[in-house]
N, C-alpha and C positions, 0 to 999 in steps of 0.2 A: 322743277321749282317747288320749294315749300313754304307755305306762309305760317309765320310765326308771330303769334300775339303774345306780347310782352305786357304783363299787367302788374302794376304796382298794387301792394297789400292795402287793405282797408285802414282806416284810421285806427292807431294803436296808442298805447299808453303814452309812448315817448312823444308822439305827435301833440297831444292835448297837455301833457305835463311839461314840455318844452326840455326834455332830456335827451341826450344822445343816445340813440338806440344801438346802431351797429348790429352785432349779433347777440345783443342782450334779448331775452326771450320773453317779451311783454305780451300782453293779451290785447285782443281787439276791443274797442270802446263799443258802448252802446250805439252812438252814431255809425260806428263801423260796421255793425251788423245791418243797418239800414242801408248802408252803402253797397254791401254785399248783395242784398235783396234788390237794389236798382241795377247792379252788374249782371244778375241773373237774367233779368229781363232782357238786357242788351243783347246777350249771347243765346237768347232762348231759340231762335230760328237759325242759328248758325251750324254748319257742318263742321264738326271737329273730330279729330282722329286721336289725338293723345293729350294728356294733361300732366304737366310737370310742375313741381313746386319747390321752393326753398323749404327746407325741413323745419324752419322756425314755425312757432305758433300762429302768428299773425298771417303768414302767407297760406298755411295749410286752411286756416279758417276761410281766407278770402278764396281758395279754390273751391269752397263749397258753392260759390256762385255758379261754377261751371257743372258741378255735379248734380245740382237740382234738376236741370232738364236734359242732361247727358248722362249716358251709361258709361261713364268713364270715372276711374278711380285715380286720385292724384298719386304720381310717383314721387316721392321725396327726392330731391337731388341738392345735396349739400352746397354744391359748386354755385347754385343760384342765390347763395345768401348775400345779405349786404355785406359791405366792407367791415372787416374786424377792426374796431376802434381801439382795441386793447383797453389801457387804463382811462380813455375817455368814456367808456360805455356806462350808462346809467348816470352820468354827471349832468347837471342841469347846464344848459347853454350860457345862462348868465355866469356861472362860475367858470366855465371855459373861457370865456371872454375876458374875465377879470384876471385870471391866472396866466394865460398865454395869448395875448391879442394877436400877435404875429402869426402864431399857428392857426388861429380862429380865422383870421382873414384868408390865410392860404387855403383853408379847408372850404370856405365859401367861394373864393374868387380866383384861385389858382391851385386846384387840387394836386396836381403833379408835384408841387412845392411842399405840400403837407407832409410833415415827418413827425412822428411821436413814437418814441422807443416802445417796443412790444406790440405795435399796431401793424396792420396790413398797409401797404402803399397803394395809391389810386392807380399807378402803372400795373401793379400786381392784380388789383381787382379788375381792371380793364382787360387783362389778358386772360384771366379766369373766366369772365362772364363771355368774352367772344368764343373762348374755345369750347365752352360747354353748349353754347346756342348754336355755334357751328356743327358740333357733333350731333346734337340732338336732331337738326334740320336734316343732315345726311342719313340719319336712321329712319326719317319718315319722308324720304324724298317723294314729292307729288301729293303730299297730304298737307292738312292744316293742324298745327299744334298751338298748345297754350303753354306758357311759362310764366308762373307767378313769382315775381321776384320783389326787389326794393328799390326805392327811389334813387339813391345815388348809383348802385349799380346799373340801372336801366339808364341814367342820364350819362354815365361814363360810356357806356356802350354806343349810345347815340353819337356822342361826341367823337368817338373813334371812327365809326363808321362813316361820319360826314367830314371827318378830317379837320374838326375844330380845335385849335390849340388850347392847351390849359388855360393860359391867361386870358382866353376869350370865351370861357366857359358860360359866361352869361348869355351867349348866343343859342345855348340850349336851355330851353326854360325848364324849370322843376315841374314834375308831374303831379297833380292833386292825388289823393289817396284813391285808388282803384282807377287811376287814369290808365288808358290803353294805348299802347304803342304797336304798330303793324309793321313787321319786317318781311321782306322777300329774301330767301336765300337759295342760291344756285352756284354750283361748282366752288364752294368754299367761300363765296363773296356773299356779303350781306348789303341790302338796300333799305332804307327807311321809307316806307309808304306814307305813313304819317305817326306823329309822336305826340303822347301826352293828352290824348283826347278824353275828357271826361263829361262829354255831352249827356251822358246817361244820368248825371247828378243834377237834381234841381238845386238852387242856391242854399236851401235849407239843410242839404245833405253835404255840401261842399266843405271840407276843412279849410281849403284856402280861403274861402268866403270871409273867414273870421280872422285871418291873419294877412300881415302886410309884409313879412320879412322877404318873401320871394319875389316882390315886384321890382326891387331895385338893387342891381350889384352894388356890393360894398356897404350898403346900408346897415346900420345897427338896429336892432329890434329892441326897443325900450320896454316891451312888454316881457321880455326874458329877464326874470328876476335872479339874484344870487342870493346865497343864504350865508349868513355869519352868525357864528355861535355867540350867544349871549350869556355872560356869567353873572348870575344873579347876586352873587356875593359882592362883585365889583360895582355893578350897575343896577342896584335895586330901583332907582328912580325910572329908568327906561322901562324896565318891566311893568312896575306898578301903573306908570302913565297909560301903557297900551291896555293893561287889564281895565283900568278905569273906563277906557273909551268902550271896550267890549261889553262892559257891564252896562253902561249908559244906553247902549244899542239896544240891548236886550231888555232891560228893566225901566228905562227912561229916567232913572236917577241913581243915587249912590247909596239908597237905603238898603242895608243888609250887607254892604261891601266890607270885607274883612281883609284888607290888604296883607296884613301879617300872617293869615293863614295861607293865603295863595303864595305869597313870597317863599314861605318855608317849604310848601309842596314843590315849587319850582327848583329850590336847592336840592331836595331830595331826587327829583327827576334828573337834574344835570349830574349828580353824583353817580347816577346808574348809568347814564350815556350822555356824554357831553353835546351829542347832536339832538338831544331832546328839546332844547330850548334855542331857537334861532330868530334873528330878525332878517326882514326881507328888504332887499336893497335892489334898486332898478340901476342899470348901467351907468347912470350919470351920479351915483353914490346916495341918491336920496332914500331915507328910510321909510317904507310905505306900509310896514307891517309886522307881525309876529306870529310865530305858530309854536305850540307847546305840546310835547307828547309825554306820556306816562308809561316808561318802559316796563314797569312791573305790573300795573292793573291789567287784568285779563290773561296774565301769562299762563296761569295753570288751565284757562279754558281756551287758550290758543288764538286769542284775539290781541289786537294793539289797540290803546286807547288815545284818542286825540282830545287834549283838554281844551285847547285855545287855538282858534284861528281868527286872526283880524286883519283886515285890509282897510286902509284909509279910504273914506268914501269917494274921493276923487279918482280913485284907482280901481273902483270895482267892477269896471266893465272892460279891463284890460287882460282879462284871462290869467290874473294873478292867482285867484282862488284855485283854479285847477292844478297849478303848480305847487300850491301847499298840500293838496292831497298827494300829488306825486311824491313829495318830500317824505310824507308818512308812510306811503306804499313802499318806497325804497328802503326805509329803515326797518319797518316791521317784517317786511318780506325776507330780508337778510337774517332776521332773527327767528326765521321759520313760522312766523304766525300764519293762520289761515284766513285772518279777517281784520278788518278795522272796525272800530266802534266809536261814537260819539253821540253827545246829548244835543238836542235842539228845542227851543221853546216852541210848544205846540202851536202857537199863534203865528209864528214867523213863516208865513207861507212861502216867501221869497227863498229864504234859506233852504227850507224843505225840497222846494223844486230844485234848487241848485243841487243839493246832494243827491237827489234822485237822478239828476241827468247824469251824474258820474256814478252811478252804480249803487247808491245805498238804498235801503229799504228799511221800514220801521219793523223792529223786533221786539219793542217793549215800551214801557212807559214807567216814570218815577216822578217823584214830587221834587219841585225845585224851590227856591227861595221864595217866589211869589206867584208861581204857576207850575202846572204840570210840564214835564219834559218828555219828548219822544226819544227813545233809544234807537238809533239808526246804524245799521250795518253794512259793509261792503266786503265781499269775498275777495281774496287775494289769489 
């Protein structure tokens, strides 16, 4: 008999930006690194004989939890990858729900029925994962191995082993980031000893502790926003209204506010890239914010510039701000930029903490209209 630990990767960009990851190769988050440290302590005293990992960055980074206390090197195994989502990859979940609610429902609640042209199917994923796990278990008969993989891949395997029909996938709970599943393999068969255990994570390190989408089958996560392009030529009033709110937040009043200058700049940005200016909508259609990028600023130095991020006060504890950063990361990463930059009022301690939480650090200062601004940067 072989013992097989299946570990979901640590929190990664898609988990906090609420974007479909699939085989998109996003990085582990700052919290994800702390989750890896907790996972390392869980396995510190375990006897382990081999370590395999999906070859994506987030799983290879998670495998570092095992190598910290064990003289094992992760063996990259592409068959342990997440499902290939094809055209869905790196698309916000809010956008996917708006574009194709039927397939989004299938993806969450009846995965065998999910069909997107150019993507892998869930039955194919299940066959791939079962095949590789069975093969690796046979290769290490009588030993204990670790396979670092992905949430949907592991969930599909558990459902297959336990004979759970696709329409009843809710019977197999989602696993938190770094959740551990233990399998026993013998004679080509697999048995689940336990699944999705994340007891090594205190509440402050749990990704699921701050999210609710996984609790109820069929539920729509109202925190998953969608992005809608805003044409400042056609809708100048919408743009100026949001900019006024942003200005009041920072300065307290409209002294020094020059709407004609900011509107002219927004038009230039949209001419450079139509995705540079977008409004933010919740699934019910409520417009709750705006974000603006400058596609040209910083191009010569390899960074992308975030001009404006605004979320209505009532929605500021709904993880929407992280999704705005995710939008900028996606746009500028595809442009080949190495970093993001933005400026923040030096006295805005809350905003500074927020940006630091998502990987920004201060790299300089500049004079603003009424006070000094910190220049903050995040590597991509």
